[in-house]
N, C-alpha and C positions, 0 to 999 in steps of 0.2 A: 504494498500499499504505500509506504514511505517512497518506495523508488519511482511509483507511477505518479504520485503528485510531483517529486522533483522534476521528473522528466517533463510533465506538463507544463510546469513553471519555466523550465529552460527553453522548451519548445516556444512557448508564448514570447519569451524575450529574445527569440531567434538565435539562442546559442547552440548551434547544431553540432557544432564540434564537439562540445562538453556533453550532449546527449548521446551522440556516437561512443565517445570514450567511456561513459558511466555505463553504456549497455555492456560493452567489451569487458569492463573492470569486473562487473558483476558476473559475467560467465567465466572468468577466470579467477577464480578465489584463491588460487596459490600466489598469485601476484600483490596480495593486499597487505603485505608487511611493510609499510611505508607510515612515516609521519604524518600527521595532518597537514604541516606546512607543505611536505613533498607532494603530498596527493593533491592540494590545491595548485601546485606548480604544474603537475602535470595535467590537470583540468584546464589550466590557462594555455599551456602549450598546445594542447589538442584544439582549442578553440581559435588560437592565433594561426595554426598550420591549416586547420579549414577554411579561414577567411582569406589566407594567402592562396591557397590552392583556387579558390573562388575567383579572386581578382586575376590570377593567372590565365584561367579558363577565359574571362571576360576580355583580356587583354588579347588573347589569342584568336578568339572569335571576331573581334574587331579588326585586327590586323588583316585577315583574310589572306593569308598567306598561300600563295600558289602551290607550293609543296609543304603541306601541313606536317608532314613527318621529318622535316630537315631538322638537322641539328649539325652543330660543329663538331661534335663527338663522331659523328659519322661521316665526315669527309674523308674520302680514301685519297692519301697523299702517294700511293703507288702508282696512280695513273698518270702518265706522261704529259703533262700540261703546263708545266712550269709554274706550279703554286707554291708560293713562298710560305711554308710551314711557319717559319719564325714570325712573319708577320701576321699570319692568321691568329697564332698563339698569343701575339701581343694585342691584337684587336678584340679578342673574345673576352678580355677583362671589361669591355665596354667603357673604358675610360673616354675612349675618342667620343661615345655619346655624351657622356657627361660633360665633357668639354665643348660640345657643339660643333664637333668635326665633321667632315665628310668622307665618303669612300666611294670610290669609282671602280669598277669591275669591268675589264674589257677583253674580249677574246672571239673566236670564231664560234659559229653555231655548234652547240652540242658539247661544250667543255665542262659545262655545270656550272655558268654562271648564276642562273636562276635558283639552283639548289643553294648554292653558297650564300647568296643574297637572302634567301629565305632562311637559312641557319642562322645568319647574323640576326636576322628579326626575330626568331624564336629565341635566340638568347637574351636579346635585349628585353622580350616579353618577359623572361624569367627572371632579369634582373630589375623590373619594375618598371621598365619604361613603356610608353604607349607607342603602338606601331601601326602603320598603314602601308599597305602594299599594293600597287597598282601597274599593270602593264602602261606604258606611255598611251598607247593609242586609248585604252580605257579612260585614263585621266584626264585626256583632252576631251573625249566624247563628254564626260561628267561635267567639266569646266564649261563647255559649250552649252550644255542642257541648262546649268545653273544660271548662266548668263542670260540665255531665254526665257527663263521663268521669273528671273527677278532675285534668286537666292545666292548669286555668286559671291557677295560679301559674308554669308554665313558659311558658305563651303570653303572659302578661302580662310576664314577664322578657324576651323576645324581642323583644317591641314597645317595651318601655323603653329597650332597647340600642341600637334603631335611631334613627340620626341624624335621618332626615327619615321622619315619617308622614304619608302622605297619604289624606285621607278626603274621598272624592268623593261628592257627591249627597246632603249631609247636609240632613235636613229634609224629606224627602219623605212620612213619616209620623212621627206622635207615638210618643214613645219609651215603651216598657214600663218598668214600674219595674225590672225585671231589666237593661235595655238602659241606663237612665239611670244606674244604679250602676256598671255596667261601663265606660260612658264617662267617669265621674268617677275611676274607678281609673286608667284610661288615661292622662288628661290629669294626674292627680296623679303617677303615676309617672314621667312625662316632663318636669314642671315644671322648667325650669332646667338640664335634662340633655339635652334633644333639642328638635328643632324640629317643630311640625305644621302641616300644609297642610290647609285645609278649603276644599271648594267648596260652594256652596248657592245654590238659587233664591230662598231667602227673605233679606231684608234681616236683617242682626245683630238690629235691634230685633224680630223676629217669631220668635227662636230660644228665648224664654222658654215660650212655650206648646207648643212642639215637645218641649221637654225634659219639661215635663210638672209639674215640681215646684219651687217658686219657691226653695226653700233650696238644692237640689242645682243647678239652674240658674244661682245666683249664684256657687255655689263652682266651677263648671265654667266659666264664662264669666269669672269674675275671674282665673282661670290662664291661660286660653287668650288673652285679649284686651288684657292690660295692656301687652303688648310685641309685638303683633301689628300687622304692614303689612296694608293693606287696598287690594285691587283691586276696585272697583266698575264692573261692566260693564253696558251697557245699549244696546239696539239690536235691529234684525231679526235673524232666525236668519243664521248664516254660511253654510249651505247655500244658504238662499234668495237671498243676496246674490251669491254665487259662480255659482249657477244663472242669475240674470238676467244677469249680466256675460257668462256663455259664450253664452246666447242671442241678446244684443245686437249 
């Protein structure tokens, strides 16, 4: 009876972590040799962990990562693609996000740029940062729609508040005047306030023609690149490499 009443009160207060801990505690009497202070500490830890996991789930759901299962621990350094392991290990601390720095990942199709970008996004979520993933084409579509329906200021504010913005597959097509202006607004709003991660098949030296306007390109790249880390990948498609290893 006491357990039921306690559980009801904890549930009413939305202390679901404590409820689950208490249930497991009652079912494992051999573990009950603790002082009242130790027991209270374990209750608090259970609730704290429950809420942290819930917040992490929310951050991951909001991020909408293309590769939801990506993780830096799962990155395969044995694949020949010139991936700098030391730099990845340095960046996985997320200090670069704390310092509002950027990251650019370039390389040909299939070398795993999107997976690595999502792995950094997943790590950022685990470290408590808000993340938003968008393919470049999808981002520009959303901004164009927001401009049309009058919600652009709201959308730009939401993007600006995100600690890590991931723009995947940048440079597949030349930007329209509206798109290049929107990109400048996004980068300008985030300057020194958040981190941006961009992946592209094109080397950075080829981004000016893609942006399409020399003045705007200079403004965008100056804000984006002056504090950016760079991962330059090169090699065969990861899928082909793994396929050949499987068949051999």
